[in-house]
N, C-alpha and C positions, 0 to 999 in steps of 0.2 A: 731331583725335582719331582714333586708329586704330580700324578696324572689328574687332570681336571675332569671331574665326573659331570657329564651333561645329561641329566635325566630327561626322559620323554614322559609327558603327562598322559596317563591312561584314563580314559573317560568313557563310561557307558551311560547313555541317557535314554530312559524309558525303554530299556531292552535293546537298544541299538548301540553298537560300537562306533563312537564318533571320534575316536582318537585321532584319526587322520584328517577328517573333515573339519574338526574344530581346533586342532592343534595350533594352527597359525593365529587363531583369534584369542587364545588364552594369554592374558597379560600377567595374571597373578592368581595363584590358587593356594589356599591354606587349609590345614586340617588341625583341629584342636581336640584333645581328649584329656580326661582327668580321672583319677581314682584316689579319693581322700576319705579318711575315716571321720567324716563329719557330715553336716547336712548341706554343704555348699556345692557338691558336685553337680554338674550339669551334663546332659547328654552330649556325645560327640557331635561336633559341628564341622561344616564344610563351607568355605567361602570361595567363590570364583568371580574374577573380574574378566569380562570378555570384551575385546575391541569390537566396536560396531560402526565402522566408518561408512558402510553402505546402507545401514539401517535394516539389514536382513533380520535382526532379532526383534524388530518392531512389526514384522509381517510374516514372512515365510517360516522363520525359525523362532516364532514367538513362544516363550516358555510358559508353563502352567504350574501353579502351586499343586503340590502332590506328586509331581513327576519324580520318578525314582532315579537317583544318581549312584553310580559306583565309580569311585575315583582312586587313583594311586599314581605311583611313578615306576617307570621301567629304567633300569640303569645297569650298565655292563651286561651281565647274564642273569640278572635278578629282577623280580617284580615285587613291589611292596604295595599291596592294596589296603586302603584305609577303611573299607567297610561300605555299608549301604545307607543312603541318606534320602530323605524326602525334602523337596524344595518347599520352604515355608516363608521365603522372603524374596521379593523381586523388586529391583529398583533400576530405573534408567537414568543415565547421566548424559548430559549434553555439554560439549566443549570441555573436555574431550568426549567423544561419543562412545559410551561404554554401557554394558549391561552388568549389573552386580547381583549375584545370586547367593542367597544364604540357604543352607540345607541342614537338616537335623537328623540324628540317628533315631530319634523317637518318632513314632507315627503321628501324623496330624490328627487322626481320629482316635484320640486317647482320652476322651472326656472323663471316663470312669477312673482314670488314673489321677486326675487333678481335681476331681469333684469332691468337695467336703461332704462327709457322711458319717453316720454313727452306727456302729455294729460291734459285735463281739465274737471271738473265736475261742472255743474251749478244746483243750487237749489236742493241739495241732502241731505237726512238725513244721519247723521253720521253712523247709523246702516246699511243703504243701501250701503254706500261706503265700509264699513268694509266687508259686504257680497260679494260685487263684487271682492274685492282683495282676500278674502279667497277662493271663488269659482274658481278663476283663477288658484289657486295653489292646487285645489282638496281638500280643507279643509272646515270645517264649521266655523262659526263666532258667537261670543257671546259678546254683549255689555252690561255692567252692570252700566255704567255711564249714564248721561243725554243724551238723543237722540236729539241733537240740529240739526237744519236745516242749512246747510252751503250754503251761497249764491254762492260762487265760490271757488273751490279748484283747484290749479294748481300743476301738477306734472311735474317738469322741470328737465329732465336728471337725475332723481333719481329713485331708486327702489321703488316698491309699499310698501315694508316693511318700508323703510325709511320715506316715506310719512305718513304712518299710525303712526309711532312712533312720528313724528313731530307733528301731530295733537293731539295725545294722551298727549304729553307733554304740549301742549297749554292749554288743559282742565284738567290738573292734574290727568291723568289716566295712570295706568301702562299698559304695553302691554307684552304679552308673548304667546308662543305656547305650549299647553298642550294636549297630546293625539291626535294630528292632528287637534286641534281646535285653531283658532286664537282668543284670548281673549283681549278685551280692558276694563279695570276695574278689580276689584278684584272679582274672581268667588264667586257666592253666596253659602250659605250653609256651610261655614267654621265655625265650632264651636270655640268660644274663649277658650283659655287655661289660667287657673289661677294657679300660682305657688307661694309657700311660699319660700322666700330666705333662710329659715332655713332647707328646705328639701334637705339635702345633699345626699340622696339616689338617687335623680333624677338629681340634679344640680351638675355637676362636676366643672364648672367654670362659673362665671357671672361677666361681667363688665358693669356697668351703669354709664354714665357720668351725671354730674349735668346739667340740662336743663336751658338754658337762652333764654327767649322769644325774638322774633324779635322786632325791635323798631317801626314797622308800625302796626297801628290798622285799617287802611283803604287803599283801592286802588282806584285811580281815573284814568280812561282811556279816551282818546280821540279817536273817530273813525268816519268814514264817513258812514252814512246810505244811501245806494244806493236807497232805496225806497223813502225816504224823501228828498234825494239829499241835505243833509246838514251835517255839522260837529256837533257831539253830544258828550256830556260828560256823563259818568256813574260812580257812586261811589259804591263800595262794602265795607261792614263793618260798622264801627262807623261813622255816618254822622256828628257827633259833634267833630270829631278828629281835633286837631290843624294841621296846615300846616306841622309841623315837623313830625307828625305821619302819614301823608298821602304819600303813594308812587305814584308818577305820572308816567303813562305810555302813551307815545305819539304814534300816528300812530299804534294803536293796529290792529292786523291782523283779524279784524272782520268787518262785514258789516250790521249787524242787531242787534236789541235789545236782542234777545235770545242768540245770540253768545256772545254779550258783557257781559251779566250776567254770563254766564258760564266761560268765559275767566277771568273776573275780580275776581270772587270767587276763581278760581284755583290759580290765582296770589297771592291772599291774603293768601290762605292756604300755598302756598310755602313760603311766608314771615314769617308765623308763625313757619315754620320749618327752618328758615334761619340759625339757629345755626348749622344745619346739625348734630344734636346730634344722634349718632349711638352708640349702644353697641354691645356686643357679648355674646353668651351663648353656653355652651356645656352641653348637656343633655344625660342621660343614658336611653335607652329603652323607648323613648317617641316619638310618632308620631307628627311631626309638618310639616307645609307647608307654603310656601310664601303667604303673604296676611293675615295670621292668626293673630288675636288679641291676645296679650300675656299680662296678668295682673299679677303684682307682689304684694304680701302682705308682711307686716313686713319690709317695706323699709323706714319707717320714713318720712322725708320730701322730699325724692327723688321722681322723677316723676314715677308713678306706671304703666302707660298704654303705651304699645309698640306694634309694628307690625313687623312680620317677613318679612324682605326684601329679603333675600336669605338664603338658607340652603342646607347643604349636609348631608345626612344620610348614614352611613357606617355600614355594617354588615360583620364581619370577624370572624376568630377564636378567636380574642381578645374580641369580644362582639359587642354590638349595641350602637353606639353613633350618636348624631346629633349635628352638629356645625352650628350656625346661626348668621347672622348679623341682628340686630333689630334696628328699628328707632322709634322715639317717636310719639305717637298719641296725638291728642288734648283731 
């Protein structure tokens, strides 16, 4: 019989460890994060529902927007911390008497990140541009993908965050904000998780689709090289592929060989994922995070290697569960 894991919610509020003092009042806490190669990713979020039978949160323990929260769970001999969040939503409920708090990994004072503006950057490394945008919003930046040099980037009546997501999508990189840090690419150091589909103590539900590979084995792009002042072709993938297996992309938004290599390989990777194969999993008492590699055993001919695209971890009186959307890995 499996041992029931009863986690302890760890909570630091405005620099104070309130794990003991607030533990009995926590009815529900959930943590959500995502890492997807598109423009839909949102910063990590935290939601806490606190019991308020004596009204203490209306007076002595009244919360404030902008308060810093650090949250996680402690279980067995391990602690899993979810990051740093700022309170951005406060709601009181009556009958039952509860306080519902929403918090965000992005800073509240981040107007420069969301403000539409127009400007241009010439001959700038992707990491440098990411740092400029993050610093304007009072955040740090981390790039884990290839640090290409961009000949010219134009930001035309769009927010800096939209520009960063647009560039990240071009190079096949996910973007998100975690603990006040702007990430482009999957954070390093995430250990892969291997699960047997026969382990019903951990897996409550698992849906895996059959994966169908895309029809293209190569990508050929046309771009104008500003230094050479000529139109150039570049091919990524199988250079012996037939015309039917080559995806042609004209007027690619690149102006140098390095940009072309990164752009073409990202496009090829996207084509390999063209089936948009996604599955879902519900786990019990298992730490997972977006960007994490998830490998399944005992799946026969099904595709075994997946990655967590987004997940929500919930701890309540009913237990500890994690619900995730997973996408296939090559």
